[in-house]
C-alpha positions in Angstrom: 60.1 118.7 72.3 60.9 115.0 73.1 64.6 115.6 72.2 64.8 118.6 74.5 63.0 116.8 77.3 65.3 113.8 76.8 68.5 115.9 76.8 67.2 118.0 79.7 66.7 114.9 81.8 69.6 112.7 80.8 72.4 115.2 81.4 71.8 115.6 85.1 71.2 111.9 85.4 74.4 111.2 83.6 76.3 113.5 85.9 74.8 111.8 88.9 75.6 108.4 87.6 79.3 109.3 86.9 79.5 110.9 90.4 78.1 107.7 92.0 80.5 105.6 90.0 83.5 107.7 91.1 82.3 107.5 94.7 82.0 103.7 94.6 85.5 103.5 93.0 87.1 105.6 95.7 85.2 103.6 98.4 86.5 100.4 97.0 90.1 101.6 97.0 89.6 102.8 100.6 88.3 99.4 101.7 91.2 97.8 99.9 93.5 99.3 102.6 91.4 97.8 105.5 91.2 101.2 107.2 90.2 100.0 110.7 93.1 97.5 110.8 95.5 100.0 109.4 94.4 102.6 111.9 95.2 100.2 114.7 98.7 99.8 113.4 99.1 103.6 113.2 97.8 104.0 116.8 100.1 101.3 118.3 103.0 102.8 116.4 102.2 106.3 117.8 102.1 104.8 121.3 105.6 103.4 120.8 106.8 106.8 119.5 105.2 108.8 122.4 106.3 106.3 125.1 109.9 106.8 124.0 109.6 110.4 125.1 110.9 111.9 121.8 112.1 115.4 121.0 109.3 117.7 119.8 109.8 117.4 116.0 106.6 117.8 114.0 108.3 116.9 110.7 109.5 113.5 112.0 106.1 112.9 113.6 104.2 113.7 110.4 106.5 111.6 108.2 106.5 108.7 110.7 102.7 108.6 110.9 102.2 108.9 107.1 104.8 106.3 106.4 103.4 103.8 108.9 99.9 104.3 107.5 101.1 103.7 104.0 103.0 100.5 105.1 99.9 99.2 106.9 97.7 100.0 103.9 100.2 98.2 101.6 100.1 95.1 103.7 96.3 95.1 103.7 96.0 95.6 99.9 98.6 92.9 99.2 96.9 90.5 101.6 93.6 90.9 99.8 95.3 90.4 96.5 96.8 87.1 97.7 93.6 85.9 99.3 91.1 87.1 96.7 89.9 83.5 96.0 89.4 82.6 99.6 87.7 86.0 100.3 85.2 85.2 97.6 84.2 82.0 99.4 83.7 83.3 103.0 80.5 85.2 103.8 82.3 87.7 106.0 84.7 88.8 103.1 82.8 88.1 99.9 81.8 91.7 99.5 85.4 93.0 99.5 86.6 95.0 96.5 88.4 92.1 94.7 85.7 89.4 95.0 83.1 91.8 93.8 85.3 92.9 90.8 85.3 96.6 91.9 89.1 96.5 91.6 91.1 94.3 89.3 93.8 92.0 90.8 96.5 93.8 88.8 95.4 97.2 90.1 95.4 95.9 93.7 98.9 94.5 93.3 100.2 97.7 91.9 98.6 99.8 94.6 99.9 97.5 97.3 103.5 97.6 96.0 103.4 101.4 95.4 102.1 102.1 98.9 104.7 99.9 100.5 107.6 101.5 98.6 106.5 105.0 99.3 105.7 104.3 103.0 109.1 102.6 103.6 111.0 105.4 101.9 109.0 108.0 103.9 110.0 106.3 107.1 113.7 106.2 106.0 114.0 109.8 104.9 111.4 111.3 107.3 112.5 109.4 110.4 115.5 107.1 110.1 116.8 103.9 108.5 115.8 101.6 111.3 112.2 102.8 111.2 112.1 102.3 107.5 113.6 98.8 107.7 111.0 97.7 110.4 108.2 99.2 108.2 109.4 97.1 105.3 109.8 94.1 107.5 106.2 94.5 108.7 104.9 94.3 105.1 107.2 91.5 104.0 106.6 89.3 107.1 102.8 89.8 106.7 102.7 89.0 103.0 105.6 86.5 102.4 105.4 84.6 105.7 102.0 85.0 107.5 99.6 85.0 104.6 100.9 81.8 102.9 101.1 80.1 106.2 97.3 80.6 106.8 96.8 77.8 104.2 99.4 75.5 105.7 99.4 75.5 109.5 97.3 76.4 112.5 100.4 78.3 113.8 99.8 81.1 111.3 98.0 83.2 114.0 101.1 83.2 116.2 103.3 84.2 113.2 100.9 86.9 112.2 100.9 88.2 115.8 104.7 88.9 115.4 104.0 90.9 112.2 101.1 92.8 114.0 103.3 93.7 116.9 106.0 95.4 114.8 104.3 98.9 114.5 105.2 100.0 118.1 108.8 99.2 117.2 108.5 101.5 114.1 107.4 104.3 116.5 110.2 103.6 119.0 112.8 103.5 116.3 111.5 106.8 114.8 111.8 108.4 118.2 115.1 107.0 119.4 116.9 105.5 116.4 117.2 102.2 118.3 115.0 99.9 120.4 115.3 99.9 124.2 113.7 97.7 126.8 110.3 99.4 127.0 110.0 99.2 123.2 110.4 95.4 123.4 107.9 95.2 126.3 105.4 97.0 124.1 106.2 94.5 121.3 105.5 91.6 123.8 102.2 93.2 124.9 101.0 93.4 121.3 102.1 89.8 120.5 100.3 88.2 123.5 97.2 90.5 123.1 96.6 89.4 119.6 96.3 85.7 120.4 93.1 85.8 122.6 91.8 88.7 120.4 92.1 86.6 117.2 91.2 83.3 118.8 87.8 84.9 119.8 87.3 86.0 116.1 88.5 82.6 114.8 86.0 80.7 117.0 83.1 82.9 116.0 83.9 82.6 112.3 85.3 79.0 112.3 82.8 77.9 109.6 84.0 80.6 107.3 87.7 79.6 107.8 86.8 76.0 107.2 85.0 76.8 103.9 88.1 78.7 102.7 90.5 75.9 103.6 92.3 77.8 106.4 93.4 75.3 109.1 93.0 77.7 112.0 93.1 76.2 115.5 89.4 76.8 115.7 88.9 74.6 112.6 91.2 71.7 113.6 89.9 71.9 117.2 86.1 71.6 116.7 85.5 71.2 120.5 87.1 74.6 121.1 88.9 73.4 124.3 92.4 74.0 122.9 91.3 77.4 121.5 90.1 78.5 124.9 93.1 77.2 126.8 95.5 78.8 124.4 93.6 82.1 124.7 93.7 81.9 128.5 97.5 81.1 128.6 98.3 84.0 126.4 96.1 86.3 128.4 98.1 85.3 131.5 101.3 86.0 129.7 99.9 89.3 128.5 99.0 90.5 132.0 102.4 89.5 133.3 104.2 91.4 130.5 101.9 94.4 130.7 103.0 94.9 134.4 106.7 94.9 133.6 107.0 98.7 132.9 106.0 99.4 136.5 108.0 96.5 137.9 111.3 97.4 136.2 110.9 101.2 136.5 109.8 102.4 133.1 106.5 103.7 134.5 104.8 104.5 137.8 102.2 102.5 139.6 99.5 104.6 138.1 100.1 102.7 134.8 100.6 99.5 136.8 97.2 99.9 138.5 95.4 100.5 135.2 97.1 97.5 133.6 96.3 95.3 136.6 92.6 96.3 136.7 92.0 95.8 133.0 94.2 92.7 133.1 92.0 91.1 135.7 88.9 91.9 133.6 90.6 90.4 130.5 91.5 87.2 132.5 87.9 86.9 133.7 86.7 86.9 130.1 89.4 84.5 128.9 88.5 82.2 131.9 84.8 82.3 130.9 85.8 81.3 127.4 87.0 78.0 128.9 83.4 76.9 129.6 82.1 74.7 126.8 78.5 75.5 127.5 78.8 79.3 127.1 81.7 79.4 124.5 79.8 81.1 121.8 78.7 84.0 124.0 82.0 84.1 125.8 84.0 84.4 122.5 82.1 87.6 121.6 82.6 89.0 125.1 86.3 88.2 125.0 86.6 89.9 121.7 84.9 93.1 122.9 87.0 93.0 126.1 90.1 92.9 124.0 89.0 95.9 122.1 88.6 98.0 125.2 91.7 96.6 127.0 94.3 97.6 124.5 93.7 101.4 124.3 93.2 101.6 128.0 96.6 100.0 128.8 98.5 101.7 126.0 97.3 105.2 126.5 97.6 105.0 130.3 101.3 104.1 129.7 101.7 107.2 127.5 100.0 109.4 130.1 102.2 107.9 132.8 105.4 108.5 130.8 104.5 112.1 129.8 102.9 113.4 133.1 103.7 111.2 136.1 107.0 109.4 135.3 
């Protein structure tokens, strides 16, 4: 009787436990790819592709999107592999898959390399060689240049902004096979947007970065004045570059109007960040403003190019 009861109860429980374990494992692998950050790379790459007004080719679109997603996931996985010790120290990252031993370092390294190779090759053969080279360059610059620099210099954020601005060029290359003027303007928008965006994050989490030994500007500038001024200057540059498509004739003034309105809003939040008394609150508001600003400006450009231009 006891044996039957025991076997009757343990079998379902064992199945449930194995199912939960598998779910946790897949969740850990999913988190290893930093899905939200990877999605941003895919979206900005898609904007570059659509803004180039490509021919309607679903096969190229599918392979370009998949290849870009795999390259972004590769960079995220390899970044976590390299920074697993630092991630274990910082409260905001200590629950990631590697610090919690949900994934072994060797497995993370293997996954990151595999995703990068497959993604780059898919861009080469599904789109063209230039798109594949830029995809590979995005991974390599992020892992070989940006990630090590985070431990060495406060200029790592600016170097990382260059890596983060490459996805629109992947999209433009996939559409045209070359990079024209508007593609480089999109690159500039992404570079300058990332500085105030990440400076707001770096100020809010400066204690975490200090604990991990990252000499971010927010760490070496405890007053925050340089952080705020650098954010404001880059926001000014961002607004100026964002208006270029309408000024030089790549888009109508519909896009220019949207870029101007959201640019003024962004400038206001960056200006508020200059105030020492309200810097903590202003940093959070600047961050959320940056989150809304980017899709508003990028998608208005696509709409303009496809419908009004």
